[in-house]
Residue, then its C-alpha position, 0 to 999 in steps of 0.5 A: m123287419r122287411h128288406d128286399r133289395s134284390w132289385s137294387l143290384t144289377q150284375t152283368a159280366d163282372v160289372t156291378t151297378k152301384r148306387l149313390l144317393l146325394v141327400r141335401h139336409a132338411k130345413a134348419k133353424q136360422g142363427d147359431r154358428d153354421i155347423e151347430r144349426p139344428l133342424a127346424r120342426r119342419g126339417r124333422d118331419d121332412a127328414r122322416v120323408i127322406g127315410e121313407w123315400l130311401d126305404a122305397h128306392a135304395v136303402p144304403d149300406l153306408a152313410v157318409v154324413s157331414p159333421a154339421v148338426r143339421t146333417r146328422q139330425t137329418w140322417e138320424c130322423a131318416l133312419a127311423a124309416l129304414p129296415f136296418e141301420p147302415t154303417l155311418v161315417i162322419d166326414e169333414r169333407l162333406y162340410d167343406n162343400t165342394v164337388a171335389d171333396l164329395v168325389d174324394a169321399v165317394r172314392d174312399c168308400d168301402e167297395g163292399a158298399a153297393i149303395v152309399a148315401l152322402v148327406g151334405h149341403n148345397p151347392s155341392m150336392q146339386a152340382m154333383a147331381a147335375r154332372a151326372d148323365r141325364p137320359t130324360d128330363v124327369g126330376l129336372e125342376a128339382l135338380l135345378s132348384y135342389p131345395t132342402s130335403t132333396v135326394a138324387l139317386l145315381d147309378y154307377d158302373g165301376p168301383w168307388r175308387t174310380f168314381a166320376p160324376g159324369q160317368a154316373t146316371l141320374v135315375a131319380v130326384e125327389v124333394c122329400r117334403g110333407e107326404f111321400g110321393r109328391g116329388s118327381g122321382 
């Protein structure tokens, strides 16, 4: 297995840049109770592309996933492309779907995790990504629509316990569908 993440951490004067991935679940089937909705066939394919994008850009040490079936299945399909299996935490707060709940979940993350993935739902994923500093307009179209299978990558200088979306920098936004590399990140 290949895993070269030397580029993913930057250390300067006791400040470690952490990375946060905001992953909206892949396309789900309609019907059923909301929390029980499974991925559609297209969603399974797109979730694999999410994994390829993560492998190329930022493999998480920790994944915090909503308890909904579609988010858990998105994560399981994405795992197939990763060089190792990150620590997994299922967290109800991600299903509650508010930015405040996402921030609380991030603040509770293990400080030893340099790269954290949140796998959840809209509108909270999009709203949190939109609050990050954007030095350029790269990925703006994806950020504005944030469809299923979208991943935003944020850099954050500081401990997770003090995380605030406005203090993070949006590095990339990618809609992970079909073939890898067709998005904007």
